[in-house]
N, CA, C and O atoms as a Tripos MOL2 file, in Angstrom:
@<TRIPOS>MOLECULE
protein
  308   307    77     0     0
PROTEIN
NO_CHARGES

@<TRIPOS>ATOM
      1 N         -10.2550  -39.7070  -25.4590 N.3       1 MET1
      2 CA        -11.2490  -38.5420  -24.5530 C.3       1 MET1
      3 C         -12.1010  -40.1570  -24.4530 C.2       1 MET1
      4 O         -13.1210  -40.3730  -23.7990 O.2       1 MET1
      5 N         -11.2550  -41.2660  -25.3960 N.am      2 GLU2
      6 CA        -11.8910  -42.5690  -25.2840 C.3       2 GLU2
      7 C         -11.4300  -42.9340  -24.6100 C.2       2 GLU2
      8 O         -12.3860  -43.2000  -23.8810 O.2       2 GLU2
      9 N         -10.0440  -43.4730  -23.7380 N.am      3 VAL3
     10 CA         -9.3610  -44.4410  -22.9070 C.3       3 VAL3
     11 C          -8.8590  -43.3500  -21.7650 C.2       3 VAL3
     12 O          -8.1500  -43.9100  -20.9290 O.2       3 VAL3
     13 N          -9.0120  -42.1710  -21.5570 N.am      4 ALA4
     14 CA         -9.2030  -41.3810  -20.1460 C.3       4 ALA4
     15 C         -10.0650  -41.8450  -19.4400 C.2       4 ALA4
     16 O          -9.8650  -41.5230  -18.2690 O.2       4 ALA4
     17 N         -11.1350  -42.5870  -19.6030 N.am      5 ARG5
     18 CA        -11.5780  -43.1530  -18.6200 C.3       5 ARG5
     19 C         -11.5130  -44.4720  -17.9450 C.2       5 ARG5
     20 O         -11.9720  -44.8150  -16.8560 O.2       5 ARG5
     21 N         -11.0080  -44.9690  -18.6130 N.am      6 TYR6
     22 CA         -9.6550  -45.8940  -17.9660 C.3       6 TYR6
     23 C          -8.1310  -45.7590  -17.4470 C.2       6 TYR6
     24 O          -7.4940  -46.7860  -17.2110 O.2       6 TYR6
     25 N          -7.5070  -44.3840  -17.2580 N.am      7 GLY7
     26 CA         -6.7160  -43.4670  -16.4880 C.3       7 GLY7
     27 C          -5.6610  -43.5270  -18.0840 C.2       7 GLY7
     28 O          -5.3880  -42.3980  -18.4930 O.2       7 GLY7
     29 N          -5.2330  -44.4140  -18.7350 N.am      8 LEU8
     30 CA         -4.5040  -43.7460  -20.1660 C.3       8 LEU8
     31 C          -4.4120  -42.2970  -20.4850 C.2       8 LEU8
     32 O          -5.5050  -41.7740  -20.7010 O.2       8 LEU8
     33 N          -3.3240  -41.4870  -20.5720 N.am      9 ARG9
     34 CA         -2.9600  -40.6270  -21.3620 C.3       9 ARG9
     35 C          -2.5820  -40.4800  -22.6640 C.2       9 ARG9
     36 O          -2.4240  -41.6130  -23.1200 O.2       9 ARG9
     37 N          -2.3560  -39.6450  -23.4960 N.am     10 VAL10
     38 CA         -2.1630  -40.1760  -24.3970 C.3      10 VAL10
     39 C          -0.8580  -38.6120  -25.0910 C.2      10 VAL10
     40 O          -1.2860  -37.4610  -25.1710 O.2      10 VAL10
     41 N          -0.3030  -38.7480  -25.2370 N.am     11 ASN11
     42 CA          0.3010  -37.8320  -26.0060 C.3      11 ASN11
     43 C           1.0090  -37.7140  -26.7540 C.2      11 ASN11
     44 O           1.0200  -38.8420  -27.2480 O.2      11 ASN11
     45 N           2.2460  -36.6880  -27.7100 N.am     12 CYS12
     46 CA          2.7400  -37.2220  -28.3970 C.3      12 CYS12
     47 C           3.7940  -36.5030  -28.3050 C.2      12 CYS12
     48 O           3.6590  -35.8880  -27.2480 O.2      12 CYS12
     49 N           5.1080  -36.1090  -28.9520 N.am     13 VAL13
     50 CA          6.2850  -35.1490  -29.3870 C.3      13 VAL13
     51 C           6.4320  -35.3420  -30.5570 C.2      13 VAL13
     52 O           6.7650  -36.3850  -31.1200 O.2      13 VAL13
     53 N           6.0070  -33.5880  -31.3130 N.am     14 VAL14
     54 CA          6.1580  -33.4010  -32.8450 C.3      14 VAL14
     55 C           7.4990  -32.6450  -32.6160 C.2      14 VAL14
     56 O           7.2710  -31.4420  -32.4900 O.2      14 VAL14
     57 N           8.4580  -32.8650  -32.5460 N.am     15 PRO15
     58 CA         10.0070  -32.9990  -33.2060 C.3      15 PRO15
     59 C          10.1110  -31.4160  -34.3360 C.2      15 PRO15
     60 O           9.2180  -31.2960  -35.1750 O.2      15 PRO15
     61 N          10.8750  -30.6570  -34.2800 N.am     16 GLY16
     62 CA         11.3530  -29.6450  -35.6160 C.3      16 GLY16
     63 C          11.9880  -30.2820  -36.0910 C.2      16 GLY16
     64 O          11.8670  -31.5070  -36.1030 O.2      16 GLY16
     65 N          13.1080  -29.4540  -36.7820 N.am     17 THR17
     66 CA         14.4700  -29.6190  -37.5960 C.3      17 THR17
     67 C          15.8290  -30.2530  -36.5320 C.2      17 THR17
     68 O          16.3910  -29.3630  -35.8940 O.2      17 THR17
     69 N          16.2930  -31.4930  -36.3440 N.am     18 HIS18
     70 CA         17.3820  -31.9390  -34.9360 C.3      18 HIS18
     71 C          18.3490  -32.0550  -36.3240 C.2      18 HIS18
     72 O          17.8670  -32.1520  -37.4530 O.2      18 HIS18
     73 N          20.0930  -32.0220  -35.9760 N.am     19 GLY19
     74 CA         20.6670  -32.1430  -36.4850 C.3      19 GLY19
     75 C          21.6370  -33.7950  -35.2450 C.2      19 GLY19
     76 O          21.2320  -34.4870  -34.3110 O.2      19 GLY19
     77 N          22.9630  -33.7040  -36.0160 N.am     20 ARG20
     78 CA         23.9090  -34.4660  -34.9530 C.3      20 ARG20
     79 C          24.8700  -34.3820  -34.9550 C.2      20 ARG20
     80 O          25.5330  -34.1700  -35.9700 O.2      20 ARG20
     81 N          25.4720  -34.5630  -33.4300 N.am     21 GLU21
     82 CA         26.9540  -34.3710  -33.9210 C.3      21 GLU21
     83 C          28.1650  -35.0490  -34.9850 C.2      21 GLU21
     84 O          28.3190  -36.1790  -35.4490 O.2      21 GLU21
     85 N          28.6860  -34.1680  -35.0720 N.am     22 GLY22
     86 CA         29.5110  -35.1240  -36.1580 C.3      22 GLY22
     87 C          28.4540  -35.4670  -37.5270 C.2      22 GLY22
     88 O          28.0040  -36.5970  -37.7170 O.2      22 GLY22
     89 N          28.2180  -34.5430  -38.2310 N.am     23 VAL23
     90 CA         26.7280  -34.7320  -39.5260 C.3      23 VAL23
     91 C          27.5480  -33.3330  -39.9330 C.2      23 VAL23
     92 O          27.3380  -32.2420  -39.4030 O.2      23 VAL23
     93 N          28.3420  -33.5450  -40.7870 N.am     24 GLU24
     94 CA         28.8270  -31.8630  -41.3960 C.3      24 GLU24
     95 C          26.7640  -32.1310  -42.2190 C.2      24 GLU24
     96 O          26.1210  -33.1610  -42.4200 O.2      24 GLU24
     97 N          26.4230  -30.6800  -42.4410 N.am     25 LEU25
     98 CA         25.4040  -30.0320  -42.7120 C.3      25 LEU25
     99 C          25.2910  -29.8010  -44.2410 C.2      25 LEU25
    100 O          26.2410  -29.4400  -44.9360 O.2      25 LEU25
    101 N          23.8930  -30.0720  -44.7500 N.am     26 SER26
    102 CA         24.1670  -29.8700  -46.1610 C.3      26 SER26
    103 C          23.7800  -28.4960  -45.8890 C.2      26 SER26
    104 O          23.1990  -28.2310  -44.8370 O.2      26 SER26
    105 N          24.1650  -27.2170  -47.1110 N.am     27 GLU27
    106 CA         24.1980  -26.0960  -47.3360 C.3      27 GLU27
    107 C          22.4730  -24.8210  -46.9420 C.2      27 GLU27
    108 O          22.5520  -23.6000  -46.8060 O.2      27 GLU27
    109 N          20.7500  -25.9200  -46.8340 N.am     28 PHE28
    110 CA         20.3170  -26.0600  -46.3960 C.3      28 PHE28
    111 C          19.9760  -25.9050  -45.2150 C.2      28 PHE28
    112 O          19.2370  -25.0800  -44.6780 O.2      28 PHE28
    113 N          20.7980  -27.0940  -44.6780 N.am     29 ALA29
    114 CA         20.3780  -27.6300  -43.4280 C.3      29 ALA29
    115 C          20.8860  -26.5260  -42.4390 C.2      29 ALA29
    116 O          20.3630  -26.3060  -41.3460 O.2      29 ALA29
    117 N          22.2180  -25.7030  -43.0680 N.am     30 LYS30
    118 CA         22.3700  -24.6380  -41.9400 C.3      30 LYS30
    119 C          21.5680  -23.5960  -42.4800 C.2      30 LYS30
    120 O          21.5610  -22.6330  -41.7130 O.2      30 LYS30
    121 N          20.8620  -23.4120  -43.5470 N.am     31 LEU31
    122 CA         19.8720  -22.5600  -43.6820 C.3      31 LEU31
    123 C          19.2520  -22.5600  -42.6200 C.2      31 LEU31
    124 O          19.0060  -21.3840  -42.3500 O.2      31 LEU31
    125 N          18.8090  -23.3070  -41.7690 N.am     32 ALA32
    126 CA         16.9280  -24.0770  -41.9450 C.3      32 ALA32
    127 C          17.6610  -23.7900  -40.0640 C.2      32 ALA32
    128 O          17.2270  -22.9290  -39.2990 O.2      32 ALA32
    129 N          18.3870  -24.4140  -39.8580 N.am     33 ALA33
    130 CA         19.2830  -23.1640  -38.1630 C.3      33 ALA33
    131 C          19.2520  -22.2970  -38.0420 C.2      33 ALA33
    132 O          19.1770  -22.0460  -36.8400 O.2      33 ALA33
    133 N          19.2580  -21.8930  -38.3280 N.am     34 LYS34
    134 CA         19.0060  -20.2620  -38.2640 C.3      34 LYS34
    135 C          18.1020  -20.0220  -37.6300 C.2      34 LYS34
    136 O          18.1020  -19.5260  -36.5030 O.2      34 LYS34
    137 N          16.6810  -20.5300  -38.6480 N.am     35 ALA35
    138 CA         15.2820  -20.7220  -38.9430 C.3      35 ALA35
    139 C          15.0150  -19.9890  -37.7110 C.2      35 ALA35
    140 O          14.9240  -18.7650  -37.6210 O.2      35 ALA35
    141 N          14.8670  -21.0390  -36.5450 N.am     36 PRO36
    142 CA         13.8040  -21.2680  -34.6880 C.3      36 PRO36
    143 C          14.4880  -20.0130  -34.5940 C.2      36 PRO36
    144 O          15.4210  -19.4590  -35.1760 O.2      36 PRO36
    145 N          13.5730  -19.7190  -33.5070 N.am     37 PRO37
    146 CA         13.8300  -17.8700  -32.6920 C.3      37 PRO37
    147 C          15.1450  -18.3560  -32.3210 C.2      37 PRO37
    148 O          16.0700  -17.7800  -32.8930 O.2      37 PRO37
    149 N          15.5820  -19.6450  -31.1760 N.am     38 LEU38
    150 CA         16.8850  -20.1220  -30.7760 C.3      38 LEU38
    151 C          18.1710  -20.3150  -32.2490 C.2      38 LEU38
    152 O          19.1940  -20.8920  -31.8780 O.2      38 LEU38
    153 N          18.1640  -20.0140  -33.3400 N.am     39 GLY39
    154 CA         19.1410  -20.4780  -34.2070 C.3      39 GLY39
    155 C          20.4890  -21.3510  -34.1330 C.2      39 GLY39
    156 O          21.6840  -21.2590  -34.4170 O.2      39 GLY39
    157 N          19.3790  -22.4410  -33.4630 N.am     40 ARG40
    158 CA         20.1430  -23.8610  -33.8270 C.3      40 ARG40
    159 C          19.4450  -25.2820  -33.8990 C.2      40 ARG40
    160 O          18.6560  -25.5740  -33.0000 O.2      40 ARG40
    161 N          19.6970  -26.1880  -34.9320 N.am     41 LEU41
    162 CA         18.8850  -27.2340  -34.7330 C.3      41 LEU41
    163 C          18.9540  -27.8570  -33.1640 C.2      41 LEU41
    164 O          19.6400  -27.6430  -32.1650 O.2      41 LEU41
    165 N          18.0120  -28.6140  -33.4780 N.am     42 GLY42
    166 CA         17.8230  -29.1520  -31.8540 C.3      42 GLY42
    167 C          18.5940  -30.2560  -31.6790 C.2      42 GLY42
    168 O          19.2460  -30.6080  -32.6620 O.2      42 GLY42
    169 N          18.6790  -30.8260  -30.7890 N.am     43 ARG43
    170 CA         19.9920  -31.9320  -30.4820 C.3      43 ARG43
    171 C          18.9330  -33.3650  -29.7690 C.2      43 ARG43
    172 O          17.8900  -33.1110  -29.1670 O.2      43 ARG43
    173 N          19.2970  -34.4240  -29.9210 N.am     44 PRO44
    174 CA         18.6420  -35.5280  -29.2620 C.3      44 PRO44
    175 C          18.4020  -34.9510  -27.9280 C.2      44 PRO44
    176 O          17.5720  -34.0490  -27.8200 O.2      44 PRO44
    177 N          18.8570  -35.2550  -27.2060 N.am     45 GLU45
    178 CA         18.4930  -34.1500  -25.9410 C.3      45 GLU45
    179 C          17.0020  -33.9440  -25.4620 C.2      45 GLU45
    180 O          16.2680  -34.5140  -24.6560 O.2      45 GLU45
    181 N          16.8340  -32.3760  -26.7210 N.am     46 ASP46
    182 CA         15.9680  -31.4560  -26.1260 C.3      46 ASP46
    183 C          14.5870  -32.6720  -26.5790 C.2      46 ASP46
    184 O          13.6320  -32.8230  -25.8170 O.2      46 ASP46
    185 N          14.6970  -33.3760  -27.7870 N.am     47 THR47
    186 CA         12.9980  -34.4130  -27.7480 C.3      47 THR47
    187 C          12.6230  -35.5320  -26.1380 C.2      47 THR47
    188 O          11.6440  -35.9100  -25.4940 O.2      47 THR47
    189 N          14.6930  -35.7210  -26.1150 N.am     48 ALA48
    190 CA         14.6000  -36.6690  -25.3710 C.3      48 ALA48
    191 C          13.9080  -36.3500  -23.8240 C.2      48 ALA48
    192 O          12.9360  -36.8860  -23.2900 O.2      48 ALA48
    193 N          14.5710  -35.5470  -23.4610 N.am     49 GLY49
    194 CA         13.7590  -34.1090  -21.8780 C.3      49 GLY49
    195 C          12.4100  -34.4540  -22.2770 C.2      49 GLY49
    196 O          11.7490  -35.2550  -21.6140 O.2      49 GLY49
    197 N          11.8610  -33.7700  -23.5580 N.am     50 VAL50
    198 CA         10.0740  -34.0100  -23.4380 C.3      50 VAL50
    199 C           9.6140  -35.3330  -23.2970 C.2      50 VAL50
    200 O           8.6080  -35.7410  -22.7170 O.2      50 VAL50
    201 N          10.4600  -35.9260  -23.8880 N.am     51 ALA51
    202 CA          9.8100  -37.4940  -23.6710 C.3      51 ALA51
    203 C           9.9390  -37.8600  -22.2810 C.2      51 ALA51
    204 O           8.7590  -38.1860  -22.1520 O.2      51 ALA51
    205 N          10.4730  -38.0830  -21.0420 N.am     52 VAL52
    206 CA         11.5720  -38.1720  -20.2560 C.3      52 VAL52
    207 C           9.7010  -37.6690  -19.1810 C.2      52 VAL52
    208 O           8.9700  -38.4810  -18.6140 O.2      52 VAL52
    209 N           9.4620  -35.8770  -19.2980 N.am     53 PHE53
    210 CA          8.6810  -35.1960  -18.8080 C.3      53 PHE53
    211 C           7.6870  -36.8230  -19.3030 C.2      53 PHE53
    212 O           7.6390  -37.8550  -18.6330 O.2      53 PHE53
    213 N           7.1310  -36.6130  -20.3950 N.am     54 LEU54
    214 CA          5.8490  -37.0580  -20.4750 C.3      54 LEU54
    215 C           5.2920  -38.2150  -19.8950 C.2      54 LEU54
    216 O           4.1150  -38.4170  -19.5970 O.2      54 LEU54
    217 N           6.6200  -39.2140  -19.7230 N.am     55 ALA55
    218 CA          6.6640  -40.4150  -19.0250 C.3      55 ALA55
    219 C           6.6470  -40.1690  -16.8620 C.2      55 ALA55
    220 O           6.7180  -40.8230  -15.8220 O.2      55 ALA55
    221 N           6.5770  -39.5040  -17.1060 N.am     56 SER56
    222 CA          6.6610  -39.1490  -15.6210 C.3      56 SER56
    223 C           5.3420  -39.0530  -14.9540 C.2      56 SER56
    224 O           4.2520  -39.2970  -15.4720 O.2      56 SER56
    225 N           5.6650  -38.5220  -13.2850 N.am     57 SER57
    226 CA          5.0640  -38.1600  -12.8730 C.3      57 SER57
    227 C           4.2090  -36.8710  -12.8240 C.2      57 SER57
    228 O           3.0940  -36.5970  -12.3800 O.2      57 SER57
    229 N           5.6980  -35.8450  -13.7930 N.am     58 LEU58
    230 CA          5.2140  -34.3730  -13.5420 C.3      58 LEU58
    231 C           3.7090  -34.2220  -14.9950 C.2      58 LEU58
    232 O           2.6290  -33.6650  -14.7980 O.2      58 LEU58
    233 N           3.9350  -34.5690  -15.6760 N.am     59 SER59
    234 CA          2.2940  -34.3410  -16.6280 C.3      59 SER59
    235 C           1.0130  -35.7330  -16.2620 C.2      59 SER59
    236 O           0.3360  -35.9700  -17.2620 O.2      59 SER59
    237 N           0.8030  -36.2320  -15.5570 N.am     60 SER60
    238 CA         -0.3950  -36.8760  -14.8490 C.3      60 SER60
    239 C          -1.7020  -36.4240  -14.7760 C.2      60 SER60
    240 O          -2.7460  -36.9630  -14.4110 O.2      60 SER60
    241 N          -1.3920  -35.1730  -15.2560 N.am     61 TYR61
    242 CA         -2.9020  -34.3540  -15.4230 C.3      61 TYR61
    243 C          -2.8790  -33.2780  -17.1320 C.2      61 TYR61
    244 O          -3.2840  -32.1700  -17.4850 O.2      61 TYR61
    245 N          -2.1110  -34.5090  -17.7920 N.am     62 MET62
    246 CA         -1.9230  -33.7560  -18.7140 C.3      62 MET62
    247 C          -2.5920  -35.2940  -19.7360 C.2      62 MET62
    248 O          -2.2070  -36.4060  -19.3740 O.2      62 MET62
    249 N          -3.6190  -35.1730  -21.0230 N.am     63 THR63
    250 CA         -3.9510  -36.1210  -21.5250 C.3      63 THR63
    251 C          -4.0390  -34.9560  -22.9920 C.2      63 THR63
    252 O          -4.3200  -33.7890  -22.7190 O.2      63 THR63
    253 N          -3.8000  -35.3160  -24.4650 N.am     64 GLY64
    254 CA         -4.4680  -35.1970  -25.3260 C.3      64 GLY64
    255 C          -4.0310  -33.4450  -25.8640 C.2      64 GLY64
    256 O          -4.5850  -32.4470  -26.3240 O.2      64 GLY64
    257 N          -2.7180  -33.9020  -25.4510 N.am     65 GLN65
    258 CA         -2.1470  -33.0570  -26.0140 C.3      65 GLN65
    259 C          -0.6110  -33.3790  -26.8490 C.2      65 GLN65
    260 O           0.0230  -34.3920  -26.5550 O.2      65 GLN65
    261 N           0.0180  -32.1740  -28.1590 N.am     66 ALA66
    262 CA          0.9710  -32.5820  -28.9980 C.3      66 ALA66
    263 C           2.6970  -31.2920  -28.2330 C.2      66 ALA66
    264 O           2.8750  -30.1340  -27.8560 O.2      66 ALA66
    265 N           3.2700  -32.2180  -28.3720 N.am     67 LEU67
    266 CA          3.7950  -31.0120  -27.8610 C.3      67 LEU67
    267 C           4.8620  -30.1860  -28.6410 C.2      67 LEU67
    268 O           5.6550  -31.1270  -28.6030 O.2      67 LEU67
    269 N           5.4960  -29.3150  -29.2560 N.am     68 VAL68
    270 CA          6.7390  -29.3230  -29.9670 C.3      68 VAL68
    271 C           7.4770  -28.8370  -29.8840 C.2      68 VAL68
    272 O           7.6730  -27.6900  -29.4820 O.2      68 VAL68
    273 N           8.3860  -29.9380  -30.4170 N.am     69 VAL69
    274 CA          9.8150  -29.4840  -29.4960 C.3      69 VAL69
    275 C          10.6490  -28.6820  -30.8660 C.2      69 VAL69
    276 O          11.3360  -29.1930  -31.7510 O.2      69 VAL69
    277 N          10.4010  -27.7220  -30.7090 N.am     70 ASP70
    278 CA         10.8290  -27.0460  -32.4400 C.3      70 ASP70
    279 C          11.9990  -25.6810  -32.3360 C.2      70 ASP70
    280 O          12.1190  -25.2600  -33.4860 O.2      70 ASP70
    281 N          12.7360  -25.0000  -31.5390 N.am     71 GLY71
    282 CA         13.4130  -23.9720  -30.9410 C.3      71 GLY71
    283 C          12.1990  -23.0490  -30.9560 C.2      71 GLY71
    284 O          12.4160  -21.8820  -30.6300 O.2      71 GLY71
    285 N          11.2150  -23.3220  -31.2160 N.am     72 GLY72
    286 CA         10.5110  -21.7990  -31.1920 C.3      72 GLY72
    287 C           9.7260  -21.6880  -33.1790 C.2      72 GLY72
    288 O           8.8160  -20.9050  -33.4530 O.2      72 GLY72
    289 N          10.2300  -22.4330  -33.9990 N.am     73 GLN73
    290 CA         10.2990  -22.0200  -34.9750 C.3      73 GLN73
    291 C           8.9650  -22.1280  -35.3820 C.2      73 GLN73
    292 O           8.7680  -21.4530  -36.3920 O.2      73 GLN73
    293 N           8.0420  -22.6810  -35.0060 N.am     74 THR74
    294 CA          5.8970  -22.1720  -34.9570 C.3      74 THR74
    295 C           4.8460  -22.3060  -34.3610 C.2      74 THR74
    296 O           3.7820  -22.9250  -34.3970 O.2      74 THR74
    297 N           5.8280  -20.9990  -33.3520 N.am     75 THR75
    298 CA          5.3350  -20.2720  -32.3350 C.3      75 THR75
    299 C           4.2330  -19.3220  -33.7670 C.2      75 THR75
    300 O           4.1850  -19.0270  -34.9610 O.2      75 THR75
    301 N           3.6430  -19.2390  -32.6430 N.am     76 MET76
    302 CA          2.6450  -17.6670  -33.2150 C.3      76 MET76
    303 C           2.4500  -16.4530  -32.5840 C.2      76 MET76
    304 O           1.8260  -16.1200  -31.5770 O.2      76 MET76
    305 N           3.1570  -15.8350  -33.4390 N.am     77 ALA77
    306 CA          2.9390  -14.0300  -33.1510 C.3      77 ALA77
    307 C           2.1160  -14.1360  -32.4570 C.2      77 ALA77
    308 O           1.5970  -13.1380  -31.9580 O.2      77 ALA77
@<TRIPOS>BOND
     1     1     2 1
     2     2     3 1
     3     3     4 2
     4     3     5 am
     5     5     6 1
     6     6     7 1
     7     7     8 2
     8     7     9 am
     9     9    10 1
    10    10    11 1
    11    11    12 2
    12    11    13 am
    13    13    14 1
    14    14    15 1
    15    15    16 2
    16    15    17 am
    17    17    18 1
    18    18    19 1
    19    19    20 2
    20    19    21 am
    21    21    22 1
    22    22    23 1
    23    23    24 2
    24    23    25 am
    25    25    26 1
    26    26    27 1
    27    27    28 2
    28    27    29 am
    29    29    30 1
    30    30    31 1
    31    31    32 2
    32    31    33 am
    33    33    34 1
    34    34    35 1
    35    35    36 2
    36    35    37 am
    37    37    38 1
    38    38    39 1
    39    39    40 2
    40    39    41 am
    41    41    42 1
    42    42    43 1
    43    43    44 2
    44    43    45 am
    45    45    46 1
    46    46    47 1
    47    47    48 2
    48    47    49 am
    49    49    50 1
    50    50    51 1
    51    51    52 2
    52    51    53 am
    53    53    54 1
    54    54    55 1
    55    55    56 2
    56    55    57 am
    57    57    58 1
    58    58    59 1
    59    59    60 2
    60    59    61 am
    61    61    62 1
    62    62    63 1
    63    63    64 2
    64    63    65 am
    65    65    66 1
    66    66    67 1
    67    67    68 2
    68    67    69 am
    69    69    70 1
    70    70    71 1
    71    71    72 2
    72    71    73 am
    73    73    74 1
    74    74    75 1
    75    75    76 2
    76    75    77 am
    77    77    78 1
    78    78    79 1
    79    79    80 2
    80    79    81 am
    81    81    82 1
    82    82    83 1
    83    83    84 2
    84    83    85 am
    85    85    86 1
    86    86    87 1
    87    87    88 2
    88    87    89 am
    89    89    90 1
    90    90    91 1
    91    91    92 2
    92    91    93 am
    93    93    94 1
    94    94    95 1
    95    95    96 2
    96    95    97 am
    97    97    98 1
    98    98    99 1
    99    99   100 2
   100    99   101 am
   101   101   102 1
   102   102   103 1
   103   103   104 2
   104   103   105 am
   105   105   106 1
   106   106   107 1
   107   107   108 2
   108   107   109 am
   109   109   110 1
   110   110   111 1
   111   111   112 2
   112   111   113 am
   113   113   114 1
   114   114   115 1
   115   115   116 2
   116   115   117 am
   117   117   118 1
   118   118   119 1
   119   119   120 2
   120   119   121 am
   121   121   122 1
   122   122   123 1
   123   123   124 2
   124   123   125 am
   125   125   126 1
   126   126   127 1
   127   127   128 2
   128   127   129 am
   129   129   130 1
   130   130   131 1
   131   131   132 2
   132   131   133 am
   133   133   134 1
   134   134   135 1
   135   135   136 2
   136   135   137 am
   137   137   138 1
   138   138   139 1
   139   139   140 2
   140   139   141 am
   141   141   142 1
   142   142   143 1
   143   143   144 2
   144   143   145 am
   145   145   146 1
   146   146   147 1
   147   147   148 2
   148   147   149 am
   149   149   150 1
   150   150   151 1
   151   151   152 2
   152   151   153 am
   153   153   154 1
   154   154   155 1
   155   155   156 2
   156   155   157 am
   157   157   158 1
   158   158   159 1
   159   159   160 2
   160   159   161 am
   161   161   162 1
   162   162   163 1
   163   163   164 2
   164   163   165 am
   165   165   166 1
   166   166   167 1
   167   167   168 2
   168   167   169 am
   169   169   170 1
   170   170   171 1
   171   171   172 2
   172   171   173 am
   173   173   174 1
   174   174   175 1
   175   175   176 2
   176   175   177 am
   177   177   178 1
   178   178   179 1
   179   179   180 2
   180   179   181 am
   181   181   182 1
   182   182   183 1
   183   183   184 2
   184   183   185 am
   185   185   186 1
   186   186   187 1
   187   187   188 2
   188   187   189 am
   189   189   190 1
   190   190   191 1
   191   191   192 2
   192   191   193 am
   193   193   194 1
   194   194   195 1
   195   195   196 2
   196   195   197 am
   197   197   198 1
   198   198   199 1
   199   199   200 2
   200   199   201 am
   201   201   202 1
   202   202   203 1
   203   203   204 2
   204   203   205 am
   205   205   206 1
   206   206   207 1
   207   207   208 2
   208   207   209 am
   209   209   210 1
   210   210   211 1
   211   211   212 2
   212   211   213 am
   213   213   214 1
   214   214   215 1
   215   215   216 2
   216   215   217 am
   217   217   218 1
   218   218   219 1
   219   219   220 2
   220   219   221 am
   221   221   222 1
   222   222   223 1
   223   223   224 2
   224   223   225 am
   225   225   226 1
   226   226   227 1
   227   227   228 2
   228   227   229 am
   229   229   230 1
   230   230   231 1
   231   231   232 2
   232   231   233 am
   233   233   234 1
   234   234   235 1
   235   235   236 2
   236   235   237 am
   237   237   238 1
   238   238   239 1
   239   239   240 2
   240   239   241 am
   241   241   242 1
   242   242   243 1
   243   243   244 2
   244   243   245 am
   245   245   246 1
   246   246   247 1
   247   247   248 2
   248   247   249 am
   249   249   250 1
   250   250   251 1
   251   251   252 2
   252   251   253 am
   253   253   254 1
   254   254   255 1
   255   255   256 2
   256   255   257 am
   257   257   258 1
   258   258   259 1
   259   259   260 2
   260   259   261 am
   261   261   262 1
   262   262   263 1
   263   263   264 2
   264   263   265 am
   265   265   266 1
   266   266   267 1
   267   267   268 2
   268   267   269 am
   269   269   270 1
   270   270   271 1
   271   271   272 2
   272   271   273 am
   273   273   274 1
   274   274   275 1
   275   275   276 2
   276   275   277 am
   277   277   278 1
   278   278   279 1
   279   279   280 2
   280   279   281 am
   281   281   282 1
   282   282   283 1
   283   283   284 2
   284   283   285 am
   285   285   286 1
   286   286   287 1
   287   287   288 2
   288   287   289 am
   289   289   290 1
   290   290   291 1
   291   291   292 2
   292   291   293 am
   293   293   294 1
   294   294   295 1
   295   295   296 2
   296   295   297 am
   297   297   298 1
   298   298   299 1
   299   299   300 2
   300   299   301 am
   301   301   302 1
   302   302   303 1
   303   303   304 2
   304   303   305 am
   305   305   306 1
   306   306   307 1
   307   307   308 2
@<TRIPOS>SUBSTRUCTURE
     1 MET1         2 RESIDUE 1 A MET
     2 GLU2         6 RESIDUE 1 A GLU
     3 VAL3        10 RESIDUE 1 A VAL
     4 ALA4        14 RESIDUE 1 A ALA
     5 ARG5        18 RESIDUE 1 A ARG
     6 TYR6        22 RESIDUE 1 A TYR
     7 GLY7        26 RESIDUE 1 A GLY
     8 LEU8        30 RESIDUE 1 A LEU
     9 ARG9        34 RESIDUE 1 A ARG
    10 VAL10       38 RESIDUE 1 A VAL
    11 ASN11       42 RESIDUE 1 A ASN
    12 CYS12       46 RESIDUE 1 A CYS
    13 VAL13       50 RESIDUE 1 A VAL
    14 VAL14       54 RESIDUE 1 A VAL
    15 PRO15       58 RESIDUE 1 A PRO
    16 GLY16       62 RESIDUE 1 A GLY
    17 THR17       66 RESIDUE 1 A THR
    18 HIS18       70 RESIDUE 1 A HIS
    19 GLY19       74 RESIDUE 1 A GLY
    20 ARG20       78 RESIDUE 1 A ARG
    21 GLU21       82 RESIDUE 1 A GLU
    22 GLY22       86 RESIDUE 1 A GLY
    23 VAL23       90 RESIDUE 1 A VAL
    24 GLU24       94 RESIDUE 1 A GLU
    25 LEU25       98 RESIDUE 1 A LEU
    26 SER26      102 RESIDUE 1 A SER
    27 GLU27      106 RESIDUE 1 A GLU
    28 PHE28      110 RESIDUE 1 A PHE
    29 ALA29      114 RESIDUE 1 A ALA
    30 LYS30      118 RESIDUE 1 A LYS
    31 LEU31      122 RESIDUE 1 A LEU
    32 ALA32      126 RESIDUE 1 A ALA
    33 ALA33      130 RESIDUE 1 A ALA
    34 LYS34      134 RESIDUE 1 A LYS
    35 ALA35      138 RESIDUE 1 A ALA
    36 PRO36      142 RESIDUE 1 A PRO
    37 PRO37      146 RESIDUE 1 A PRO
    38 LEU38      150 RESIDUE 1 A LEU
    39 GLY39      154 RESIDUE 1 A GLY
    40 ARG40      158 RESIDUE 1 A ARG
    41 LEU41      162 RESIDUE 1 A LEU
    42 GLY42      166 RESIDUE 1 A GLY
    43 ARG43      170 RESIDUE 1 A ARG
    44 PRO44      174 RESIDUE 1 A PRO
    45 GLU45      178 RESIDUE 1 A GLU
    46 ASP46      182 RESIDUE 1 A ASP
    47 THR47      186 RESIDUE 1 A THR
    48 ALA48      190 RESIDUE 1 A ALA
    49 GLY49      194 RESIDUE 1 A GLY
    50 VAL50      198 RESIDUE 1 A VAL
    51 ALA51      202 RESIDUE 1 A ALA
    52 VAL52      206 RESIDUE 1 A VAL
    53 PHE53      210 RESIDUE 1 A PHE
    54 LEU54      214 RESIDUE 1 A LEU
    55 ALA55      218 RESIDUE 1 A ALA
    56 SER56      222 RESIDUE 1 A SER
    57 SER57      226 RESIDUE 1 A SER
    58 LEU58      230 RESIDUE 1 A LEU
    59 SER59      234 RESIDUE 1 A SER
    60 SER60      238 RESIDUE 1 A SER
    61 TYR61      242 RESIDUE 1 A TYR
    62 MET62      246 RESIDUE 1 A MET
    63 THR63      250 RESIDUE 1 A THR
    64 GLY64      254 RESIDUE 1 A GLY
    65 GLN65      258 RESIDUE 1 A GLN
    66 ALA66      262 RESIDUE 1 A ALA
    67 LEU67      266 RESIDUE 1 A LEU
    68 VAL68      270 RESIDUE 1 A VAL
    69 VAL69      274 RESIDUE 1 A VAL
    70 ASP70      278 RESIDUE 1 A ASP
    71 GLY71      282 RESIDUE 1 A GLY
    72 GLY72      286 RESIDUE 1 A GLY
    73 GLN73      290 RESIDUE 1 A GLN
    74 THR74      294 RESIDUE 1 A THR
    75 THR75      298 RESIDUE 1 A THR
    76 MET76      302 RESIDUE 1 A MET
    77 ALA77      306 RESIDUE 1 A ALA
C-alpha cells in the first residue's frame, strides 16, 4: 500500500517442497513427494515460471500477493 502510489508492485513467490534431478531422496522426501495433489515434488522451473510471470507485464495489475507454488499441497478444501 505504501509504495503502490509510486508504481511499485510487491509480490512474492512461496515455493513448496522442491527436489533436484540427480539428488537421491530420503525416505521422508519420498513421502513428501506423494503428499501434494499433483503427486510429485516441485522442480526449479515450476517456481521460475511464476517468477517470470511476476516480472512480466502480464502481472502489471497485481500487487500485494503471495503466490504459492506447492503442487496444491496447501489448497483450501
